[in-house]
BATORGU-127359 format. One record per residue (C-alpha): residue number from 0; residue in three letters; x, y, z. Coordinates in steps of 0.5 Angstrom, whole numbers, plus 500, padded with zeros to 3 digits. Each point is the difference from the previous one (the first is absolute). Layout:
N
SITE   nr  rest    x    y    z
SITE  NUM   Ala    X    Y    Z
...
This chain:
663
SITE   nr  rest    x    y    z
SITE    0   Unk  811  704  762
SITE    1   Unk  492  504  501
SITE    2   Unk  498  492  501
SITE    3   Unk  507  500  505
SITE    4   Unk  498  506  503
SITE    5   Unk  493  498  502
SITE    6   Unk  502  493  502
SITE    7   Unk  504  504  505
SITE    8   Unk  495  504  503
SITE    9   Unk  495  495  501
SITE   10   Unk  506  495  504
SITE   11   Unk  501  507  504
SITE   12   Unk  493  500  502
SITE   13   Unk  500  492  502
SITE   14   Unk  506  501  504
SITE   15   Unk  496  501  506
SITE   16   Unk  494  495  499
SITE   17   Unk  506  494  498
SITE   18   Unk  503  501  507
SITE   19   Unk  494  500  505
SITE   20   Unk  497  494  496
SITE   21   Unk  505  496  502
SITE   22   Unk  500  503  506
SITE   23   Unk  494  499  501
SITE   24   Unk  499  492  497
SITE   25   Unk  505  499  505
SITE   26   Unk  496  503  507
SITE   27   Unk  495  495  497
SITE   28   Unk  504  494  501
SITE   29   Unk  502  499  493
SITE   30   Unk  508  499  498
SITE   31   Unk  501  502  492
SITE   32   Unk  506  499  496
SITE   33   Unk  503  507  499
SITE   34   Unk  496  503  494
SITE   35   Unk  503  504  494
SITE   36   Unk  495  504  496
SITE   37   Unk  501  503  493
SITE   38   Unk  496  505  496
SITE   39   Unk  498  498  494
SITE   40   Unk  495  503  494
SITE   41   Unk  495  496  497
SITE   42   Unk  504  496  495
SITE   43   Unk  505  498  504
SITE   44   Unk  494  497  505
SITE   45   Unk  497  497  494
SITE   46   Unk  508  497  498
SITE   47   Unk  500  498  508
SITE   48   Unk  494  496  500
SITE   49   Unk  501  497  494
SITE   50   Unk  507  497  503
SITE   51   Unk  497  498  506
SITE   52   Unk  502  505  505
SITE   53   Unk  508  501  497
SITE   54   Unk  503  505  496
SITE   55   Unk  504  495  495
SITE   56   Unk  497  493  498
SITE   57   Unk  504  495  494
SITE   58   Unk  497  501  493
SITE   59   Unk  494  498  498
SITE   60   Unk  493  501  496
SITE   61   Unk  496  499  506
SITE   62   Unk  502  506  504
SITE   63   Unk  498  504  494
SITE   64   Unk  493  497  500
SITE   65   Unk  499  501  507
SITE   66   Unk  502  508  499
SITE   67   Unk  495  501  494
SITE   68   Unk  495  496  505
SITE   69   Unk  500  504  507
SITE   70   Unk  501  507  494
SITE   71   Unk  493  497  498
SITE   72   Unk  497  499  506
SITE   73   Unk  502  507  504
SITE   74   Unk  497  504  493
SITE   75   Unk  494  495  498
SITE   76   Unk  498  498  507
SITE   77   Unk  501  505  505
SITE   78   Unk  505  497  503
SITE   79   Unk  507  503  504
SITE   80   Unk  506  498  503
SITE   81   Unk  500  500  508
SITE   82   Unk  507  497  501
SITE   83   Unk  504  494  499
SITE   84   Unk  505  498  505
SITE   85   Unk  505  494  499
SITE   86   Unk  502  495  505
SITE   87   Unk  508  502  501
SITE   88   Unk  504  503  506
SITE   89   Unk  499  505  500
SITE   90   Unk  494  500  497
SITE   91   Unk  499  505  493
SITE   92   Unk  493  503  500
SITE   93   Unk  498  505  494
SITE   94   Unk  496  506  501
SITE   95   Unk  497  503  494
SITE   96   Unk  501  507  499
SITE   97   Unk  494  503  498
SITE   98   Unk  495  496  506
SITE   99   Unk  497  504  505
SITE  100   Unk  504  501  507
SITE  101   Unk  494  496  503
SITE  102   Unk  501  494  495
SITE  103   Unk  508  501  501
SITE  104   Unk  499  499  508
SITE  105   Unk  496  494  498
SITE  106   Unk  504  497  497
SITE  107   Unk  506  501  504
SITE  108   Unk  496  497  506
SITE  109   Unk  498  495  496
SITE  110   Unk  507  498  499
SITE  111   Unk  503  500  506
SITE  112   Unk  495  494  502
SITE  113   Unk  502  497  494
SITE  114   Unk  507  501  502
SITE  115   Unk  499  497  507
SITE  116   Unk  496  494  497
SITE  117   Unk  507  499  494
SITE  118   Unk  504  500  507
SITE  119   Unk  496  495  504
SITE  120   Unk  497  495  496
SITE  121   Unk  503  494  500
SITE  122   Unk  498  498  493
SITE  123   Unk  503  506  497
SITE  124   Unk  506  497  505
SITE  125   Unk  501  493  496
SITE  126   Unk  503  504  493
SITE  127   Unk  505  504  504
SITE  128   Unk  502  495  506
SITE  129   Unk  503  503  506
SITE  130   Unk  502  507  496
SITE  131   Unk  496  504  497
SITE  132   Unk  498  501  493
SITE  133   Unk  503  504  495
SITE  134   Unk  495  500  495
SITE  135   Unk  502  506  496
SITE  136   Unk  507  498  499
SITE  137   Unk  499  493  498
SITE  138   Unk  495  502  494
SITE  139   Unk  504  505  497
SITE  140   Unk  506  494  500
SITE  141   Unk  494  496  497
SITE  142   Unk  499  505  494
SITE  143   Unk  507  502  500
SITE  144   Unk  501  492  498
SITE  145   Unk  494  498  496
SITE  146   Unk  502  508  496
SITE  147   Unk  507  497  498
SITE  148   Unk  497  494  497
SITE  149   Unk  495  503  497
SITE  150   Unk  506  505  496
SITE  151   Unk  504  493  499
SITE  152   Unk  501  500  493
SITE  153   Unk  500  493  500
SITE  154   Unk  494  499  504
SITE  155   Unk  493  502  496
SITE  156   Unk  497  505  505
SITE  157   Unk  493  497  498
SITE  158   Unk  502  493  502
SITE  159   Unk  502  503  507
SITE  160   Unk  493  504  500
SITE  161   Unk  497  493  499
SITE  162   Unk  503  497  505
SITE  163   Unk  498  504  504
SITE  164   Unk  493  499  499
SITE  165   Unk  500  493  501
SITE  166   Unk  503  501  507
SITE  167   Unk  495  506  501
SITE  168   Unk  494  494  499
SITE  169   Unk  503  496  505
SITE  170   Unk  502  506  506
SITE  171   Unk  495  498  505
SITE  172   Unk  502  492  500
SITE  173   Unk  506  501  505
SITE  174   Unk  500  497  507
SITE  175   Unk  498  506  504
SITE  176   Unk  499  497  507
SITE  177   Unk  508  500  500
SITE  178   Unk  506  504  501
SITE  179   Unk  503  502  493
SITE  180   Unk  505  496  498
SITE  181   Unk  505  500  493
SITE  182   Unk  498  495  495
SITE  183   Unk  507  500  499
SITE  184   Unk  502  497  506
SITE  185   Unk  498  493  499
SITE  186   Unk  503  501  492
SITE  187   Unk  507  501  503
SITE  188   Unk  499  494  504
SITE  189   Unk  499  495  494
SITE  190   Unk  505  504  495
SITE  191   Unk  505  499  506
SITE  192   Unk  498  492  500
SITE  193   Unk  501  500  492
SITE  194   Unk  506  504  501
SITE  195   Unk  503  495  505
SITE  196   Unk  498  494  496
SITE  197   Unk  504  503  494
SITE  198   Unk  506  501  503
SITE  199   Unk  500  493  503
SITE  200   Unk  500  498  493
SITE  201   Unk  505  505  498
SITE  202   Unk  505  498  504
SITE  203   Unk  499  492  498
SITE  204   Unk  502  498  507
SITE  205   Unk  499  493  503
SITE  206   Unk  494  498  503
SITE  207   Unk  503  498  506
SITE  208   Unk  502  508  500
SITE  209   Unk  493  502  499
SITE  210   Unk  497  496  505
SITE  211   Unk  505  503  505
SITE  212   Unk  498  507  499
SITE  213   Unk  492  499  497
SITE  214   Unk  496  494  503
SITE  215   Unk  496  497  493
SITE  216   Unk  494  499  503
SITE  217   Unk  501  508  504
SITE  218   Unk  500  502  492
SITE  219   Unk  494  496  498
SITE  220   Unk  496  502  505
SITE  221   Unk  501  508  499
SITE  222   Unk  499  498  492
SITE  223   Unk  494  497  502
SITE  224   Unk  498  506  504
SITE  225   Unk  500  504  494
SITE  226   Unk  496  495  496
SITE  227   Unk  494  500  506
SITE  228   Unk  500  507  499
SITE  229   Unk  496  499  494
SITE  230   Unk  495  497  504
SITE  231   Unk  499  503  506
SITE  232   Unk  497  496  506
SITE  233   Unk  495  506  500
SITE  234   Unk  497  505  495
SITE  235   Unk  505  505  499
SITE  236   Unk  497  507  500
SITE  237   Unk  506  504  498
SITE  238   Unk  499  498  492
SITE  239   Unk  505  506  499
SITE  240   Unk  506  497  504
SITE  241   Unk  498  493  498
SITE  242   Unk  501  503  492
SITE  243   Unk  506  502  503
SITE  244   Unk  503  495  502
SITE  245   Unk  497  495  494
SITE  246   Unk  497  504  495
SITE  247   Unk  502  500  493
SITE  248   Unk  499  505  494
SITE  249   Unk  497  497  493
SITE  250   Unk  504  501  494
SITE  251   Unk  495  501  494
SITE  252   Unk  506  499  495
SITE  253   Unk  503  493  503
SITE  254   Unk  492  498  502
SITE  255   Unk  503  499  507
SITE  256   Unk  501  502  508
SITE  257   Unk  507  503  500
SITE  258   Unk  503  503  507
SITE  259   Unk  498  507  501
SITE  260   Unk  505  506  499
SITE  261   Unk  503  503  505
SITE  262   Unk  496  506  499
SITE  263   Unk  493  497  501
SITE  264   Unk  502  496  506
SITE  265   Unk  502  507  503
SITE  266   Unk  494  503  498
SITE  267   Unk  496  494  502
SITE  268   Unk  504  501  507
SITE  269   Unk  499  508  500
SITE  270   Unk  493  500  499
SITE  271   Unk  498  494  505
SITE  272   Unk  504  505  505
SITE  273   Unk  495  505  499
SITE  274   Unk  495  496  501
SITE  275   Unk  501  498  507
SITE  276   Unk  501  507  501
SITE  277   Unk  493  503  498
SITE  278   Unk  497  493  503
SITE  279   Unk  499  502  507
SITE  280   Unk  496  506  496
SITE  281   Unk  496  497  498
SITE  282   Unk  499  494  506
SITE  283   Unk  497  506  504
SITE  284   Unk  496  505  496
SITE  285   Unk  495  500  504
SITE  286   Unk  503  501  507
SITE  287   Unk  505  505  497
SITE  288   Unk  496  505  497
SITE  289   Unk  495  498  505
SITE  290   Unk  505  502  506
SITE  291   Unk  503  507  496
SITE  292   Unk  493  502  499
SITE  293   Unk  498  499  507
SITE  294   Unk  505  503  503
SITE  295   Unk  500  506  494
SITE  296   Unk  492  501  503
SITE  297   Unk  502  500  507
SITE  298   Unk  506  506  499
SITE  299   Unk  496  504  495
SITE  300   Unk  494  500  503
SITE  301   Unk  500  498  507
SITE  302   Unk  506  504  502
SITE  303   Unk  499  505  494
SITE  304   Unk  506  500  497
SITE  305   Unk  496  503  495
SITE  306   Unk  499  507  501
SITE  307   Unk  492  503  501
SITE  308   Unk  501  502  492
SITE  309   Unk  502  493  498
SITE  310   Unk  496  496  503
SITE  311   Unk  494  500  495
SITE  312   Unk  505  498  495
SITE  313   Unk  504  495  503
SITE  314   Unk  492  497  502
SITE  315   Unk  499  500  493
SITE  316   Unk  507  497  499
SITE  317   Unk  499  494  504
SITE  318   Unk  493  499  498
SITE  319   Unk  502  499  492
SITE  320   Unk  505  495  503
SITE  321   Unk  496  496  504
SITE  322   Unk  494  501  495
SITE  323   Unk  504  497  494
SITE  324   Unk  496  494  496
SITE  325   Unk  501  493  501
SITE  326   Unk  504  496  505
SITE  327   Unk  503  506  503
SITE  328   Unk  506  498  505
SITE  329   Unk  500  508  503
SITE  330   Unk  493  499  503
SITE  331   Unk  500  492  502
SITE  332   Unk  506  500  503
SITE  333   Unk  499  507  504
SITE  334   Unk  493  497  502
SITE  335   Unk  503  493  503
SITE  336   Unk  506  504  503
SITE  337   Unk  495  504  504
SITE  338   Unk  495  495  501
SITE  339   Unk  506  496  504
SITE  340   Unk  502  506  503
SITE  341   Unk  492  501  503
SITE  342   Unk  501  492  501
SITE  343   Unk  504  500  505
SITE  344   Unk  499  505  504
SITE  345   Unk  493  497  501
SITE  346   Unk  503  494  503
SITE  347   Unk  505  504  504
SITE  348   Unk  493  504  503
SITE  349   Unk  496  494  500
SITE  350   Unk  505  496  504
SITE  351   Unk  500  506  506
SITE  352   Unk  492  501  500
SITE  353   Unk  500  492  501
SITE  354   Unk  504  500  505
SITE  355   Unk  496  505  504
SITE  356   Unk  496  497  505
SITE  357   Unk  492  499  498
SITE  358   Unk  502  499  492
SITE  359   Unk  500  494  496
SITE  360   Unk  500  498  494
SITE  361   Unk  493  499  500
SITE  362   Unk  497  507  503
SITE  363   Unk  505  504  497
SITE  364   Unk  496  504  495
SITE  365   Unk  495  501  506
SITE  366   Unk  504  502  505
SITE  367   Unk  506  504  498
SITE  368   Unk  498  507  498
SITE  369   Unk  503  501  493
SITE  370   Unk  499  508  499
SITE  371   Unk  503  501  507
SITE  372   Unk  506  495  498
SITE  373   Unk  501  505  494
SITE  374   Unk  500  505  504
SITE  375   Unk  506  497  504
SITE  376   Unk  504  498  494
SITE  377   Unk  500  506  497
SITE  378   Unk  507  503  501
SITE  379   Unk  503  505  506
SITE  380   Unk  499  507  498
SITE  381   Unk  508  500  501
SITE  382   Unk  501  497  494
SITE  383   Unk  494  501  496
SITE  384   Unk  500  508  500
SITE  385   Unk  508  502  500
SITE  386   Unk  501  508  499
SITE  387   Unk  505  505  502
SITE  388   Unk  494  502  506
SITE  389   Unk  500  494  502
SITE  390   Unk  508  499  502
SITE  391   Unk  501  501  506
SITE  392   Unk  495  495  502
SITE  393   Unk  503  494  497
SITE  394   Unk  504  496  504
SITE  395   Unk  508  498  497
SITE  396   Unk  500  493  504
SITE  397   Unk  494  498  498
SITE  398   Unk  501  494  495
SITE  399   Unk  495  503  495
SITE  400   Unk  505  507  499
SITE  401   Unk  506  501  497
SITE  402   Unk  504  503  505
SITE  403   Unk  506  503  496
SITE  404   Unk  495  503  495
SITE  405   Unk  495  502  506
SITE  406   Unk  506  505  502
SITE  407   Unk  502  502  493
SITE  408   Unk  493  502  499
SITE  409   Unk  500  505  506
SITE  410   Unk  507  502  497
SITE  411   Unk  496  502  494
SITE  412   Unk  504  495  496
SITE  413   Unk  493  496  498
SITE  414   Unk  495  503  495
SITE  415   Unk  494  496  506
SITE  416   Unk  494  503  496
SITE  417   Unk  503  497  493
SITE  418   Unk  504  494  502
SITE  419   Unk  496  498  507
SITE  420   Unk  501  492  499
SITE  421   Unk  508  502  501
SITE  422   Unk  499  501  508
SITE  423   Unk  497  493  500
SITE  424   Unk  504  492  501
SITE  425   Unk  497  494  496
SITE  426   Unk  495  499  507
SITE  427   Unk  498  507  499
SITE  428   Unk  498  499  493
SITE  429   Unk  498  493  501
SITE  430   Unk  494  503  505
SITE  431   Unk  499  506  495
SITE  432   Unk  498  496  494
SITE  433   Unk  497  494  504
SITE  434   Unk  496  497  495
SITE  435   Unk  493  498  504
SITE  436   Unk  500  508  502
SITE  437   Unk  499  502  493
SITE  438   Unk  493  502  498
SITE  439   Unk  500  494  494
SITE  440   Unk  502  495  505
SITE  441   Unk  494  501  505
SITE  442   Unk  496  495  500
SITE  443   Unk  505  495  499
SITE  444   Unk  501  498  507
SITE  445   Unk  492  499  501
SITE  446   Unk  500  495  494
SITE  447   Unk  505  495  502
SITE  448   Unk  497  493  500
SITE  449   Unk  498  495  506
SITE  450   Unk  504  495  496
SITE  451   Unk  506  505  501
SITE  452   Unk  499  502  507
SITE  453   Unk  500  492  502
SITE  454   Unk  506  499  496
SITE  455   Unk  503  506  504
SITE  456   Unk  498  498  507
SITE  457   Unk  503  492  499
SITE  458   Unk  506  503  501
SITE  459   Unk  499  505  506
SITE  460   Unk  502  497  505
SITE  461   Unk  499  506  506
SITE  462   Unk  492  502  498
SITE  463   Unk  499  504  506
SITE  464   Unk  507  505  500
SITE  465   Unk  495  507  499
SITE  466   Unk  496  502  504
SITE  467   Unk  498  506  495
SITE  468   Unk  499  501  492
SITE  469   Unk  505  507  502
SITE  470   Unk  505  495  504
SITE  471   Unk  500  495  494
SITE  472   Unk  501  505  494
SITE  473   Unk  505  504  504
SITE  474   Unk  504  494  498
SITE  475   Unk  499  499  493
SITE  476   Unk  506  500  496
SITE  477   Unk  499  506  495
SITE  478   Unk  506  497  495
SITE  479   Unk  497  494  500
SITE  480   Unk  497  501  493
SITE  481   Unk  506  502  496
SITE  482   Unk  505  496  504
SITE  483   Unk  497  494  497
SITE  484   Unk  499  504  493
SITE  485   Unk  508  500  501
SITE  486   Unk  501  492  500
SITE  487   Unk  495  499  495
SITE  488   Unk  505  505  495
SITE  489   Unk  506  496  501
SITE  490   Unk  498  493  499
SITE  491   Unk  493  499  495
SITE  492   Unk  500  501  493
SITE  493   Unk  493  501  496
SITE  494   Unk  497  493  500
SITE  495   Unk  503  499  508
SITE  496   Unk  496  507  501
SITE  497   Unk  493  498  497
SITE  498   Unk  500  493  502
SITE  499   Unk  501  501  507
SITE  500   Unk  496  507  502
SITE  501   Unk  495  501  494
SITE  502   Unk  494  499  504
SITE  503   Unk  492  498  500
SITE  504   Unk  499  506  503
SITE  505   Unk  505  504  496
SITE  506   Unk  497  498  493
SITE  507   Unk  493  502  504
SITE  508   Unk  503  507  502
SITE  509   Unk  503  502  493
SITE  510   Unk  495  496  496
SITE  511   Unk  504  495  496
SITE  512   Unk  497  495  495
SITE  513   Unk  503  495  496
SITE  514   Unk  496  500  492
SITE  515   Unk  501  494  495
SITE  516   Unk  498  499  493
SITE  517   Unk  495  495  498
SITE  518   Unk  499  495  495
SITE  519   Unk  493  499  501
SITE  520   Unk  498  508  499
SITE  521   Unk  506  502  496
SITE  522   Unk  502  506  505
SITE  523   Unk  503  501  506
SITE  524   Unk  496  501  507
SITE  525   Unk  502  501  508
SITE  526   Unk  501  493  503
SITE  527   Unk  502  501  506
SITE  528   Unk  502  505  507
SITE  529   Unk  502  494  504
SITE  530   Unk  507  501  502
SITE  531   Unk  503  495  498
SITE  532   Unk  498  500  493
SITE  533   Unk  502  507  500
SITE  534   Unk  507  498  502
SITE  535   Unk  501  495  495
SITE  536   Unk  499  505  494
SITE  537   Unk  504  505  504
SITE  538   Unk  505  494  501
SITE  539   Unk  500  499  492
SITE  540   Unk  502  507  499
SITE  541   Unk  506  500  504
SITE  542   Unk  503  492  500
SITE  543   Unk  505  500  496
SITE  544   Unk  499  508  498
SITE  545   Unk  493  497  497
SITE  546   Unk  504  496  495
SITE  547   Unk  500  493  498
SITE  548   Unk  505  496  504
SITE  549   Unk  504  496  496
SITE  550   Unk  506  495  503
SITE  551   Unk  505  495  496
SITE  552   Unk  498  493  501
SITE  553   Unk  505  497  496
SITE  554   Unk  506  502  496
SITE  555   Unk  501  493  496
SITE  556   Unk  492  498  499
SITE  557   Unk  500  493  497
SITE  558   Unk  507  500  500
SITE  559   Unk  500  504  493
SITE  560   Unk  503  507  503
SITE  561   Unk  494  503  500
SITE  562   Unk  496  505  505
SITE  563   Unk  495  498  504
SITE  564   Unk  496  506  504
SITE  565   Unk  494  500  504
SITE  566   Unk  495  505  502
SITE  567   Unk  498  500  506
SITE  568   Unk  492  500  499
SITE  569   Unk  496  504  506
SITE  570   Unk  493  499  496
SITE  571   Unk  501  506  494
SITE  572   Unk  503  497  494
SITE  573   Unk  505  503  496
SITE  574   Unk  500  504  494
SITE  575   Unk  501  495  494
SITE  576   Unk  503  506  496
SITE  577   Unk  504  503  504
SITE  578   Unk  502  493  503
SITE  579   Unk  502  498  493
SITE  580   Unk  504  507  499
SITE  581   Unk  504  499  506
SITE  582   Unk  501  493  498
SITE  583   Unk  504  503  494
SITE  584   Unk  504  505  505
SITE  585   Unk  502  493  504
SITE  586   Unk  502  497  494
SITE  587   Unk  505  506  499
SITE  588   Unk  503  498  506
SITE  589   Unk  501  493  500
SITE  590   Unk  501  499  493
SITE  591   Unk  496  493  499
SITE  592   Unk  492  498  501
SITE  593   Unk  497  503  506
SITE  594   Unk  494  497  504
SITE  595   Unk  495  503  504
SITE  596   Unk  495  495  505
SITE  597   Unk  494  503  502
SITE  598   Unk  492  500  502
SITE  599   Unk  495  503  496
SITE  600   Unk  492  500  500
SITE  601   Unk  495  497  495
SITE  602   Unk  493  501  499
SITE  603   Unk  495  495  497
SITE  604   Unk  496  504  495
SITE  605   Unk  494  496  503
SITE  606   Unk  501  501  507
SITE  607   Unk  501  507  498
SITE  608   Unk  494  501  497
SITE  609   Unk  496  496  506
SITE  610   Unk  503  505  505
SITE  611   Unk  497  506  496
SITE  612   Unk  494  498  500
SITE  613   Unk  500  498  508
SITE  614   Unk  503  507  501
SITE  615   Unk  506  497  504
SITE  616   Unk  508  499  498
SITE  617   Unk  502  493  497
SITE  618   Unk  506  496  503
SITE  619   Unk  506  500  495
SITE  620   Unk  504  494  500
SITE  621   Unk  507  501  501
SITE  622   Unk  506  496  496
SITE  623   Unk  507  500  499
SITE  624   Unk  504  503  494
SITE  625   Unk  506  500  497
SITE  626   Unk  503  505  496
SITE  627   Unk  506  500  496
SITE  628   Unk  504  504  495
SITE  629   Unk  506  498  496
SITE  630   Unk  502  506  497
SITE  631   Unk  495  500  494
SITE  632   Unk  493  496  502
SITE  633   Unk  496  500  506
SITE  634   Unk  496  494  503
SITE  635   Unk  496  498  506
SITE  636   Unk  498  494  502
SITE  637   Unk  496  496  507
SITE  638   Unk  504  498  505
SITE  639   Unk  496  496  505
SITE  640   Unk  499  503  507
SITE  641   Unk  506  496  504
SITE  642   Unk  504  505  495
SITE  643   Unk  498  506  502
SITE  644   Unk  497  498  508
SITE  645   Unk  506  504  502
SITE  646   Unk  499  507  497
SITE  647   Unk  492  500  502
SITE  648   Unk  499  505  506
SITE  649   Unk  497  495  506
SITE  650   Unk  498  506  506
SITE  651   Unk  499  506  495
SITE  652   Unk  493  501  496
SITE  653   Unk  500  507  497
SITE  654   Unk  493  499  497
SITE  655   Unk  495  503  503
SITE  656   Unk  494  499  496
SITE  657   Unk  494  498  504
SITE  658   Unk  496  493  499
SITE  659   Unk  495  504  497
SITE  660   Unk  499  506  496
SITE  661   Unk  494  505  499
SITE  662   Unk  497  501  493
């Protein structure tokens, strides 16, 4: 009871920050799902983190393992749970009651940006289609269904857990680029065809009567189409759907494949549905976390949503998040969103300046006074300094001023000192936070390359539109950067985001580089600062969620009802031990021998020794391999290159090793 009273007290103190954070987010142009906030204690927060942000999940040992790991991380590594939010409409966010008010405000602003991303990014829409997600209810239904199977006295609970383990090994092997559809849709069509044929046999109708209703060629074509699904025309990426339609279970007693139990098929479809739901979050981790960190920073820091007495605590909060070791999606994403905004704004300004009489791409750096440009780009005092003392100076007809809010402020209904942004429109906020006017971005315009200036000039048809720099800059669209960010937020995922917007300038500014393991010296070394190399390494982390891409190539391999999978090789070999363990799981879903074709790199001992003496990397030979598992034993055989050529990458090479290495 005392804990609940404490939670209620915390909730009451957060009612205003929650309400005003949502208002501020909308002033900035965000349009988030409505968010329900829940106050939880330390243990409840750890449970939610273990459950991937939901209060109810199906029974399984993995949740306890994740809970224990989270607790130990907090206890021994100094970790701290700040927030967790799920993609739903309304979204649900959880605040830990023991966190400070500054932390709570940071989480709330962060969550509002996440809710905006959930609502507008098209990859999240692939799961819910035209509707809105109801994930919490879906996962609760799944939990109830699986729990019922585990409680069924005719079903072994451990068998259900092992089945879940098997499916989870393949949860990333779905067609994440397509709208989710139930795997049972085709299954019902196949059963309908079987039913039609069976009923015709039972009726014992004459051939002439049957032909009046069903054409033999049509029936045969339908069966041929069903058989052809076993050998897809193109590699099938949705392994879970393929197993649902064609897979079988292996019966140890009889030593042969048998039809899956109904509970097995149900669990397979439920977990496949969950894999599709969580796919968008995995596909947009950098974008989504960077987006939330970007707007949180603007709201908490630049709009002083963090009070004067809370700012240092908040600064420590964000520093800890952005300084997390390893590949940090918060840091990478935030930096890239800021770079895109600056780049768009810079192009907008350059286009204006290149239309000033006497300014060309050739003399741009010589004739443009960048300090003068910087001064002109500073936001108007009308939007930069909003206070109670300046209300009379604000023009209600100015498109940057919210006329209704101004009238309310004059009537004493708006706390202008605390929430000055309430008096501004989106246009006013864009000018107030114009990126090129910020101290940290001074010099961004000055270092525009001649190549970029020439590209911009190439598409300018009127290069003498303005007589002075002031006239040109008066037409600058302050919201250009933000407008572009909102467009990108809707259509991209991490792979396309990094591929399109990561440039050499970004890599140099933020000190990114690649590193490789060298066979010659037996250690890791920095290899490249070229943006193409950095991009390739980053894309490797996000293509198929950083996991190997495996597809179905043949469900009747060599006409023996064996399964043939293909590993789409991109220069990185499979971990052989993990591949064997996964094939054991695949066998459980197929019930018959399974094969996996892949490509390996082989090094000759003599070549390796010569490379060490010459201080350069050896060139490995790439060879095709077929790994086969029959339920008991593994075998590996060589494949001619013609049989693996279709799984070898042709235009992507993730190896960034230089030709020679220093000793």
